[in-house]
DOKEMI-37820 format. One record per residue (C-alpha): residue number from 0; x, y, z. Coordinates in Angstrom, 2 decimals. Layout:
DOKEMI-37820
(r NUM; (X; Y; Z));
...
end
This chain:
DOKEMI-37820
(r 0; (4.74; 24.18; -7.93));
(r 1; (6.41; 21.85; -6.41));
(r 2; (5.49; 20.46; -3.00));
(r 3; (7.38; 18.69; -0.88));
(r 4; (5.81; 15.32; -0.46));
(r 5; (5.88; 15.44; 3.67));
(r 6; (3.33; 18.51; 2.91));
(r 7; (0.97; 15.86; 0.81));
(r 8; (-2.35; 14.72; 2.86));
(r 9; (-5.00; 12.09; 1.20));
(r 10; (-8.17; 13.89; 0.63));
(r 11; (-11.39; 12.53; 2.18));
(r 12; (-12.33; 12.24; -1.69));
(r 13; (-10.25; 9.74; -2.11));
(r 14; (-10.74; 8.17; 1.09));
(r 15; (-14.01; 7.82; -0.12));
(r 16; (-13.09; 6.59; -3.32));
(r 17; (-10.87; 3.73; -1.57));
(r 18; (-13.70; 2.64; 0.39));
(r 19; (-16.19; 1.83; -2.43));
(r 20; (-13.42; 0.63; -4.76));
(r 21; (-12.84; -1.73; -1.22));
(r 22; (-9.44; -0.93; -1.62));
(r 23; (-6.37; 0.85; -3.45));
(r 24; (-2.69; 2.53; -3.75));
(r 25; (-1.65; 6.00; -2.93));
(r 26; (1.71; 7.09; -3.97));
(r 27; (3.64; 10.05; -1.95));
(r 28; (1.41; 12.60; -3.15));
(r 29; (-1.05; 11.26; -1.69));
(r 30; (-3.24; 10.56; -4.77));
(r 31; (-4.54; 7.26; -5.48));
(r 32; (-2.56; 5.62; -8.27));
(r 33; (-3.66; 2.96; -10.79));
(r 34; (-0.77; 0.75; -10.91));
(r 35; (-0.70; -1.60; -14.25));
(r 36; (2.42; -3.92; -13.55));
(r 37; (4.05; -5.67; -11.30));
(r 38; (3.81; -7.58; -7.53));
(r 39; (2.51; -5.76; -4.34));
(r 40; (4.19; -6.83; -1.13));
(r 41; (3.60; -5.55; 2.02));
(r 42; (6.67; -4.81; 5.00));
(r 43; (6.31; -6.83; 7.99));
(r 44; (5.56; -5.38; 10.77));
(r 45; (3.19; -2.15; 9.37));
(r 46; (-0.07; -3.54; 9.08));
(r 47; (-2.95; -1.00; 11.07));
(r 48; (-6.43; -1.98; 11.02));
(r 49; (-9.22; 0.44; 11.39));
(r 50; (-12.90; 0.57; 11.36));
(r 51; (-14.31; 0.49; 7.96));
(r 52; (-17.74; 2.15; 9.57));
(r 53; (-15.52; 5.14; 11.68));
(r 54; (-16.94; 8.49; 11.02));
(r 55; (-15.35; 10.26; 7.54));
(r 56; (-13.35; 12.84; 9.94));
(r 57; (-11.99; 9.89; 11.93));
(r 58; (-10.94; 8.19; 9.08));
(r 59; (-9.36; 11.18; 7.61));
(r 60; (-7.47; 11.42; 10.72));
(r 61; (-6.67; 7.92; 10.34));
(r 62; (-5.25; 7.85; 6.86));
(r 63; (-3.60; 10.91; 7.25));
(r 64; (-1.46; 9.79; 10.29));
(r 65; (-1.07; 6.54; 8.67));
(r 66; (-0.29; 8.06; 5.68));
(r 67; (2.72; 9.96; 7.57));
(r 68; (4.01; 7.28; 8.83));
(r 69; (4.63; 5.99; 5.19));
(r 70; (6.76; 9.03; 4.32));
(r 71; (8.73; 9.11; 6.51));
(r 72; (9.77; 4.84; 5.78));
(r 73; (10.42; 6.08; 2.51));
(r 74; (12.85; 8.78; 3.71));
(r 75; (14.64; 6.41; 5.66));
(r 76; (14.30; 3.26; 3.88));
(r 77; (15.31; 5.17; 0.16));
(r 78; (12.57; 2.83; -1.20));
(r 79; (9.85; 4.46; -3.09));
(r 80; (6.76; 2.42; -1.21));
(r 81; (3.14; 2.42; -1.25));
(r 82; (0.49; 2.75; 1.35));
(r 83; (-1.67; -0.22; 0.59));
(r 84; (-5.45; -0.13; 1.41));
(r 85; (-7.63; -2.77; 1.60));
(r 86; (-11.55; -3.96; 2.73));
(r 87; (-11.68; -6.86; 5.02));
(r 88; (-14.25; -7.92; 7.45));
(r 89; (-15.25; -4.91; 7.86));
(r 90; (-12.04; -3.19; 8.75));
(r 91; (-9.68; -1.25; 6.55));
(r 92; (-6.50; -2.60; 6.61));
(r 93; (-2.96; -0.24; 5.59));
(r 94; (0.02; -1.32; 5.03));
(r 95; (3.21; -0.34; 3.20));
(r 96; (3.96; -2.52; 0.23));
(r 97; (6.70; -2.22; -2.74));
(r 98; (5.93; -2.91; -6.13));
(r 99; (8.10; -5.46; -7.49));
(r 100; (8.47; -5.29; -11.36));
(r 101; (11.49; -6.66; -11.93));
(r 102; (13.48; -9.57; -11.10));
(r 103; (16.41; -9.95; -9.85));
(r 104; (20.02; -12.43; -10.09));
(r 105; (17.93; -13.85; -12.78));
(r 106; (14.98; -14.43; -11.54));
(r 107; (11.29; -13.31; -12.63));
(r 108; (9.38; -10.87; -11.11));
(r 109; (6.93; -13.00; -9.33));
(r 110; (9.81; -15.40; -8.02));
(r 111; (11.60; -11.77; -6.57));
(r 112; (8.18; -10.86; -5.20));
(r 113; (7.63; -14.04; -3.49));
(r 114; (11.53; -14.52; -1.96));
(r 115; (10.49; -10.76; -0.82));
(r 116; (7.50; -11.52; 0.36));
(r 117; (8.90; -15.01; 2.32));
(r 118; (11.84; -12.69; 4.24));
(r 119; (8.71; -10.19; 5.37));
(r 120; (6.39; -13.12; 7.07));
(r 121; (3.67; -12.50; 4.03));
(r 122; (0.68; -14.51; 3.11));
(r 123; (0.31; -13.11; -0.28));
(r 124; (1.26; -10.36; -2.84));
(r 125; (-0.67; -9.08; -5.12));
(r 126; (-0.78; -9.31; -9.06));
(r 127; (-1.57; -6.02; -10.18));
(r 128; (-2.00; -7.03; -13.59));
(r 129; (-4.31; -10.42; -12.99));
(r 130; (-6.13; -8.12; -9.94));
(r 131; (-5.32; -11.41; -7.54));
(r 132; (-4.18; -12.26; -4.75));
(r 133; (-1.25; -14.69; -4.59));
(r 134; (-0.72; -17.28; -1.57));
(r 135; (2.79; -17.07; -0.84));
(r 136; (3.90; -20.82; -0.63));
end
């Protein structure tokens, strides 16, 4: 059965898993994804912070409101972005991230990710394979 991704939701179980893991990435079907390669770079102007200790039903509403924002971004921009979440100092940080897995114009994927990060005023990118945050210089 085909379900439009605009009908998809992030489940409470997925939210609990993300909180327990300290972060994660959600695809447009509302599912937690395990990416294997590439670099994740956030899109400037879309970061949101929420209280990680809020009631699960409040978090459910916050996750799904932001998830809807990511879905609409994908439609408008024609991108395949992820709903990125990570824990930082008692908050959950939401963002819209794109995965860069190949270089452009003769650049490596890493160089392309850094260029994209600078264009979007990001301080860091996430190396999926190494599972580390790399500062943007």
